[in-house]
C-alpha positions in Angstrom: 30.1 138.5 125.4 32.1 137.7 122.3 35.3 135.7 122.0 38.0 137.5 120.1 40.2 135.3 117.9 43.3 137.1 118.8 46.3 135.9 120.9 47.7 137.6 124.0 51.1 138.9 123.2 53.4 135.9 123.5 56.4 137.9 124.7 54.4 139.0 127.7 52.9 135.6 128.3 56.3 134.0 128.3 57.2 133.6 132.0 53.6 133.9 133.2 52.6 131.7 136.3 49.6 129.4 136.5 48.2 126.2 135.3 45.2 123.8 135.8 42.8 124.4 138.7 40.0 122.1 140.0 37.1 122.8 142.3 36.6 120.4 145.2 34.5 120.6 148.4 36.1 118.9 151.3 34.2 118.0 154.6 36.2 116.9 157.5 34.3 114.5 159.8 34.5 114.3 163.5 36.5 111.1 163.0 39.1 113.0 161.1 38.1 111.3 157.9 37.2 113.3 154.9 34.4 113.4 152.4 35.5 114.9 149.0 33.2 116.1 146.3 34.7 116.9 142.9 32.5 119.7 141.4 34.2 119.8 138.0 34.9 116.9 135.7 37.6 118.9 134.0 40.1 121.6 135.3 40.1 125.2 134.4 43.4 127.0 134.1 44.3 130.3 135.9 47.3 132.5 135.1 49.0 135.6 136.2 50.9 137.6 133.7 52.2 140.3 136.0 56.0 139.5 136.0 59.2 141.3 135.3 59.8 144.9 134.2 58.4 145.8 130.7 59.6 148.3 128.2 57.4 151.1 126.9 56.6 149.2 123.9 55.4 146.1 125.8 53.3 148.3 128.1 51.7 150.0 125.2 50.9 146.6 123.7 49.4 145.4 127.0 47.3 148.5 127.5 45.9 148.3 123.9 45.0 144.7 124.3 43.4 145.2 127.6 41.3 148.1 126.4 40.2 146.3 123.2 39.0 143.3 125.3 37.1 145.7 127.6 38.5 144.0 130.7 36.6 141.0 131.6 34.1 141.3 128.7 35.7 139.4 125.9 37.7 136.2 125.7 40.8 135.7 123.7 43.7 133.1 123.0 46.5 132.6 125.4 49.7 130.6 124.9 50.4 128.5 128.0 54.1 127.9 127.5 54.1 125.0 130.0 51.5 123.1 127.9 50.8 123.9 124.2 51.8 120.9 122.2 50.1 117.9 120.6 52.5 115.2 119.7 51.1 111.9 118.4 47.9 112.6 120.3 45.2 110.1 119.6 41.8 111.9 119.3 39.6 109.1 118.2 39.1 105.9 116.3 37.2 105.4 113.0 34.0 103.4 112.8 33.3 103.6 109.2 30.6 106.2 109.6 31.8 109.2 111.7 33.6 111.9 109.8 34.0 114.6 112.6 36.5 114.4 115.4 37.1 116.8 118.2 40.7 117.3 118.9 41.5 116.2 122.4 44.5 115.9 124.7 44.6 113.0 127.2 46.6 113.2 130.5 47.1 109.9 132.2 49.0 109.1 135.3 48.5 105.7 137.1 44.8 105.0 137.5 43.7 108.6 136.9 43.3 110.6 133.7 41.8 113.7 132.3 40.6 114.2 128.7 40.7 117.8 127.6 38.9 119.2 124.6 41.4 121.3 122.5 39.5 124.0 120.6 42.0 126.8 119.7 44.4 125.3 117.2 47.5 127.3 116.1 48.2 127.4 112.4 51.6 126.6 111.1 52.3 130.2 110.1 51.5 131.3 113.5 53.5 128.6 115.1 56.4 129.6 113.0 56.0 133.3 113.9 55.8 132.6 117.6 58.8 130.3 117.5 61.0 132.8 115.5 60.1 135.5 118.0 60.5 133.5 121.2 62.1 130.0 120.9 64.6 130.3 118.2 62.6 128.6 115.5 61.5 125.4 117.3 57.9 124.6 116.7 55.6 121.6 116.4 54.2 121.3 112.9 50.6 120.7 112.3 49.9 117.0 111.0 47.0 114.6 111.0 47.4 110.9 110.8 44.9 108.2 109.9 46.0 104.6 110.6 49.6 106.1 111.0 49.3 107.5 107.3 49.9 111.3 107.0 46.7 113.0 105.6 46.7 116.1 103.4 44.6 119.1 104.5 41.8 120.0 102.1 42.4 116.8 100.1 41.6 114.4 102.9 40.1 116.6 105.7 39.5 120.1 106.9 40.2 121.6 110.3 38.3 124.5 112.1 41.1 126.1 114.1 38.6 128.0 116.2 36.6 124.9 117.3 39.2 122.1 117.1 37.0 120.0 115.0 38.5 117.9 112.2 36.2 116.8 109.4 37.3 114.0 107.0 36.0 114.0 103.4 35.4 110.3 103.8 34.8 108.4 107.0 37.9 106.6 108.5 37.6 102.9 108.4 36.6 100.9 111.5 39.5 100.7 114.0 41.7 103.3 112.2 43.3 105.6 114.8 43.3 109.4 114.3 46.3 111.2 115.6 47.5 114.7 115.5 50.6 116.8 116.0 50.5 120.6 116.5 50.2 123.6 118.8 47.2 125.1 120.6 46.2 128.1 122.6 43.9 128.3 125.8 40.7 130.2 125.6 40.8 132.8 128.5 39.5 136.1 129.6 41.0 138.8 132.0 39.8 138.2 135.5 40.0 141.9 136.3 38.5 145.0 135.0 41.3 147.2 136.2 44.9 147.4 134.8 47.4 149.2 137.2 50.6 150.1 135.6 53.5 151.4 137.7 56.5 153.5 136.5 59.5 152.1 138.5 62.0 154.6 136.8 62.5 156.2 133.4 61.2 153.9 130.7 60.9 150.9 133.0 57.4 149.7 134.1 55.8 147.0 136.1 52.3 146.2 137.2 50.3 144.4 139.9 48.4 141.1 139.5 46.9 140.6 136.1 44.8 137.4 136.4 43.5 135.4 133.5 41.0 132.5 133.8 40.2 129.9 131.2 36.7 130.0 129.8 34.6 127.0 128.6 33.4 127.5 125.1 
């Protein structure tokens, strides 16, 4: 089905539990040793947004959002408050010919690493709006650097904030590193077709598990 370029309500997503998940088959041998097979090269995140007691206004917003997505049918953007920033992130190196670069985030620890494609970029206006409503005005401003020199959007490059692809008007020179700052969303869908809301007492509400799962796009 379609992907809707709308963001799950950030006031409700704040405090959600979840994070990256891998898929690994483990076979334990008679000797006690294990054979492990990594099925996914990259993780997929899972979240649960069923937390705290919500006001009537927030419950109304959640119900409208769930109905508009038709349960599991349509994907949408989600703010993972534990991991939504790009700060000095190197996404590629110029070769004098390539003009397009996929925004990525690299997670490195010791000998292991994961390179994650970042496709749902947050505009500065959205970042400011989210920060004003939730984090007291603190946000990471969007910026692109070529060889450590700040580039100007539309003059030097364009960015598709739905696919995370940066296109330079002229190819970066060989060896010039491309770096970005900014914020991003995670593409997800509901992993349930049922929304169960409970009235705890007058004008206070809660609900059971509301799972979200990252989608590959």
